[in-house]
N, C-alpha and C positions, 0 to 999 in steps of 0.2 A: 314564609316570606322569601322573596327573591324575584328574579326576572322571569316573567311569564310572557309569551309572545303568541299572538293569534293571527292566523291568516284565514279570512272568511270570504265567502261568495254570497251575494244577495240576488235572489231571483224575484223579479217583479210579478206579482200574482193578483193584482187589483182586479176585483170583479166589476166589470162594466156591463150594464144592461144591454147596450147596443152591440156587444160582441157576440151575442148568441152562444153557439156551441164552442166558440174559441176561448171561452173563459176557462181559467183554472178552477178546479174544484178542490177546496181545502177542507179537510175533515180533521178535527182534533179530538183525540180520544185519550182518556186516562183510565187505566185499569180495564181496558176493553170497552168502556162506555163513552159515547159521544159527550163532549163537554158543551153544554148549552150556554154557559156563562160568557162564552167568547163568540162574538158575531163574526163568523168566518168571511162574510161578504165585505167586511171592513178591513181585513188583513191586506196590507199592501206589498209586503216583502217576506220571503222566507230566507233566513240566514243560515248558511251551512258553514261549519268549521271545516276547512280543508287542510289546515296545518296548525300544529301547536308545538312550540319549543319551550324548553325550560332551561334557563341560564345559558342559552346559546348566544353569548354576548357578541361574538364576531358577526353572526347573522343579523342580530339586532342593530349593530352599528352600521352595517351595510344599508339596512332600511332607513336608519336615521339620516345617513349621508346622501343616499340616492333617491329616496322617496319623500322624506320629511323635511327636506331643505335644511338639515342640521338641527331641527327642533326636536329634542328628546323630551317630549311632554306627555306621553301616554295617550295622545290623541289618536283618532282613527283616520287613516290616510288611504286614498285610492292608489292601487298598484296595478299597472298595466301588465298585460301578458308580455310585452317587450321587456319590461323591467325584470320580470321573473326569469325570462330567458337569459338575460345578462347574468343574473345571480347564479342560475343553473350552470352556465358555462364557466364561471369563476370557480365554483365548487368542483367541477370536473377537472379543470386545469390543475388545481391544487392536489386533487387525488392522484393525478399523473406525476406531479412533482411537488412533494411536500415543502420543499425549500421556498416555494412561492407564497406560502401562507401569510407571512408577516407583511409582504408587499401587497397582495391582492385582497386579503380578507383578514385584517389584523384583529386580534382580540381587543376587547375594551373593558377596562375596569369600571366598576360602579358599585352602587349600594346593593349588596347581595347579588352581583351579576355572575358569580361563579368563577371558575379558574381562568387565568389568562395564559395558561401553558398551551403549547401546540403539541398536545398529547393524544392519547387514544380517544378521550372524550371529544376533543376538537374534531378528530377525524370521523367519529361516530355522528357528530352533528352534521358534518358534510354529507355523509351517506344518507342520513335521514332527510336532509334538505333536498338532495337529488331525488330521493324517492317521492317526496311531496310534489316537487315542481315538474318532474317529467310529464305527467299527464296534463298538468295545467297549461303548459306552454303550447299544447296542441289546440287550445281553444282561443276564441276571441272574446274575452271577458274582462271585466274589471274586477279586481279583488280588493280586499281591504286588510290593511295591517294595523294592529294595535298591540301595545305592550302595557304591562303594569308591573309594579314592584312595591 
């Protein structure tokens, strides 16, 4: 139990007859064998997990405040590349000057949300967030954030 956070990307792959060779081809296998029980021509999106955090409450609170309009409700929210770029820069600023942590990316207490200390775990979450976000901000995509606890 605890705060789990997911950042995902969805790619539209709907099979349209009029698109000809421009269609995506989706093949689903289990144990090396094609799964016939799923009609791949009816799949509309492929969802990829591009980031996962565990009890990174400061990162979660940033998403709540800046993406979810303050609604901390475990819903799924669209996150723009611009928003991810802002979070990335905040993390980098704090890495340069740790004294900015409480001001720019404060910890948030909550039901099994983890530590609220600005310690090595907090800094590791910043490193991990930077690692996740750096390649994503180079794209023009919408991503999706969701949490659960």
